N, C-alpha and C positions, 0 to 999 in steps of 0.2 A: 279777258269776261270782268267786269268790276262787277260784286255782287252791294247788294244794299243792305246793310245789317238787318237782319230778323230779330235777334237780341236785345234790344235796343229800348226795348220798353224799361219804365223806370221801374215795373214791378219783377222785373226781374234782375236780382244783381248778385254780380258773382257770375254772371256768364259767358265770360272775354276767353277762355279756353275751350269753351262750348263752339264759339262765334274762327277761333282761329282752326279749330279742329275739319269747321264744315267748309273754310275755305281748303285745308289741303286736301281734305276728299276730291271738291268738285275741281280740282287740280288733274286728279290721278285720276278721274273716269275715263276720261279718254281713252288709255290704255287699251289696247284689244288682244294684245300676248302676252302669253301664253292664256287660254279659255280656264275660267276656272267655275266650281260649281261652291255654296256655301248650304248645306244642312246641317239640321235640328237631329241631332243620337237621338232618341227616344230615352228619358230618365229613369232609372233604377232606381231602387232601396239606397243603395250603395254610391250611386255616382248623380252630384246635382247637374244640372243643366247641363248639356255639352253641345259643342258645333262641333264641324267637319268644312273644313279649306280642302279642294280638293283643286290639285292645276296642271290641267295636260300639260306634261315632260319628254311627253318621244323624242328617244334619241337622245335623249341627256343622261351620263353615268351620276350616280349617287358624288361622286368626290366632283362631278362640277355644276354641284346645288349648295346654295349656300342659302341658313334661316338665320334670321338675326331678328333678337328681340330690343328695343332701343324706349326706355318709356314704355309709353302705349303705342307705339307704332315696329307692327310683326313685318319683316320686308323676305323676301326671297328672291335670290339673284340666281341666275341658271349662266355660265360663260360654254361655251365651246368653242373651240381654236380650230383654226384647219390645218389639214391633215397633208401635207406639204408633201411624202410621198405617193402621193392617191394623182391620178390624171383623169381627168370628166370626160366624156364626151358629151356629156348635156347634165347639169345639173341644176334640177328643181327642187332638192332641199336645199335650204341655206343653213349655212351653220351662224346661228343667229347667239344672242343674251337678249336676257331679257331683264327688267326688274319687276316685281309689283310687289304694292303695299297695301296693307291693311291695318288700319285705326282701330283697336281694341279699347273695349268700355275698360274704365277700372272694374280692377278684383278682376277680370279675366286672367286664366292659367294658359300654357300654352304645356299640353300633357304628353306630346311628343310627333313623332313625323314617320312616315312608312313611303316605301319606293314601293311599286311595284306597277307591272304593265304598262309602263308607262306617264303613271297616277301617282304623282305626290298629295298623298292625305296626310293633315297637319288637323289635328285634336287641338279641340278649346274647351275649356271646363269655364265653368260660370255659377260658379257659388252662391249659395240664395244670400244676401246680403241683412246681417241685423234688425230688426226694427227696435229703432233708440225711440223713446218717445223720453224727454226729458222732460221738467219742469221748471219753469224761469221762474224765480223770485221778484218782487216786484217793490223796490227801495224806493219810500218817503223824501224827500229833500226841501225839507220846509225846518 
């Protein structure tokens, strides 16, 4: 799939990273396993805006899951191995592996992860950015 550049307008300067991020997101959008939710958590006095990513990872133990953050890319991997000691008469539940990636905005922090009842919850915080107004002096070169 070829995508035409949408951020190539002359008024949009320095958005090359966003263009690449959109391409990465478009490539990963076809993944369907494992299913996941993204929810906004209520804001409190002590905590900034928070998000929670919840993945359905039934059948995976904590040791079979790995969460990494490289630059702004959060990656969750699950690896299940085949148990050679078991003999199945019918196998409808596949031992499978997965990799699911999420591209985080600048400034997002991973607060932690929790595995409970087959659901892996990853909490993220989005601190309020500082509003910075800077006056630019104009010099005359005559």
